[in-house]
N, C-alpha and C positions, 0 to 999 in steps of 0.2 A: 410232041412236046406240049406242055401245059401253057396255056395263055393266061397272062395276068388279068385279073378282073379290075376293070377301071372303076374307080370310086370318085364320083364328083359330088362334093358337098356344096350346096348353095350357100353363099355368104349370108350371114345373119343381117337382117335389117332391123336394127334396134328401134328405130323410129316407128316402124310398122308394128313391132311387138308391143311397144308402149301404147300406140293408138288402139290396138286390139284389147289390151288390158283395160284401158280407160272406157272403151265401149262396153265391156263386160262388167265393169265395176258396179253400176247401178243395180244390176241383177244379182251379182254375187254378194253385194254388201248393202242391200236395200234397207234393212233395219238400222244398220249403223249410220247410213247416210241420213235417214229420216230423223234419227236421234240427234245427229249433229245439227241438222236444220232446226230442230226444236230448241236446242241449247243456244244456237246463234240467235234465234228469234227472241228468246227470253233475255239474252244479253242486250239485244237491241231495245226491247221494251223497257228495260230498267235503266237504259242510258249508259251502260257500261262501255259499249262500243264507241259512243261519242267521247267519253272520258279518255279511252285508250287512243282514239284518233287525235284528240287535242294534245295528249301527252306526247305522242310521237311528233306532232307538228312543232311543239315547243320543247323538244328534248334538249336542245342546246342550252336554252335558257334555264330549264329545270336543272340540268347537270351543273351549270354555273352556279345556281343558287345553292344546290346541295354542297358543292365544293367550298363555296364561300362560307356557308354555315359550319361545315366540318373543320375549317381552318381556324375557327375562333378559339380563343383560350378557354372559354367556358365549355365548349363542346369537348375539347381535349381533356379537360379536367373531369367532365362527366364520364367520358369513356374510360379514363383511368380508374375512376371510382367504381364503375360497373365491373371492371376486371378485378379490382380489389375485393369487392363484395362477393363476386362469384367465388373467389378463393375462400373467403370467410364462411359463406353459407355452405360451401361444399364440405367444410370440416365439421359442421354441426349435424348431429343425427336428427333425422326427420321426426322421431318420437319426441325429442325435446321441444321442437317447434310446435308439435301437436299439443303438448301439455301447456305451453305458454298461451297459444291461441285459443285453447278451450277454456283457460282460466280467465281470459279477458272478459268475455260477456258475462260469465258467472260472477266475477268480482264486481263488474259494473252494476249488475242486477242487484246484488246485495247492497252496494253502496247507495243506490238510488231508491231502494225499497222504502215504502212508507213504514216508519217505525212509530210505535205507540209512545215510547219513552226516548228522551234525548240520549245521545251517545256520551258516556261519561269517561273520564280519564281512567278510572279504576277498571271499568269494563274493558277498555281498550288494552290495558296492561294485562288483564287476565287472558284476553284473546291472543295477545302477542306471545304468551308463554306456552301456547298449544304447540304440539309437535309440528304440524304443518306450517304454522306461522313462523316458528323458529327455523325450519328448513328454508323457507322463502327468504327470511331475513339473512340467513347465512349465505345464501346464493347472492343476494344483493350486495352484501358486504364483500364477498369474494370478487364480484364484478368491479365494485368501486375500488378495491385495493389494486386489482390488476390494471384498471384504467389509470389510477394515479401513478403506478409504476411506469406505464407507457408514456404518460404525460411528462414525467420527470426525465425519462430517457430522451424524449423528443426535445425538451428544453435544453438538455445537455448537448445534444448533437447540433441544435440550432446555434447555441452559444459558441461551440467549437468552430463551426463554419464561419461565424461572424467575427471571430477573433476575440470574443469576450472571455477573459481568463477566469473570472469568478462566477460561479453559479450557486444560487442559494438552494 
């Protein structure tokens, strides 16, 4: 009759395995350890570690200051404005911004350039009738019209909330 083979598995000693891994680590990861020491030394040389240590020591005070600052009405308004502007800027095509911001230095350079003759009203009128000038003026008028419409709607909603019955 066959005899069963006995199998005895030694229990794992996790602490011993970890100690062995730690002992092998400098050899297995020598370059990485040296690079980490270099980074640590550079952080120390530049005072970053001192700043982090100080921040950790004063973390309760820093957190209190941040919370106090975040609870102010001005901070809340600023955050609301940032969220609003994120929505507005997200709807504007980047090419449009590129055109605006490329035109600013060009326009300032033209406006501040030394001119031999003074700027006259007739010359300004002739320049204003050019295709590009008219396009820019139309965009400015469109913006002002939309701005006025939104101001009027804001005035009406403010008056309705305050109970004022007549709005001009």
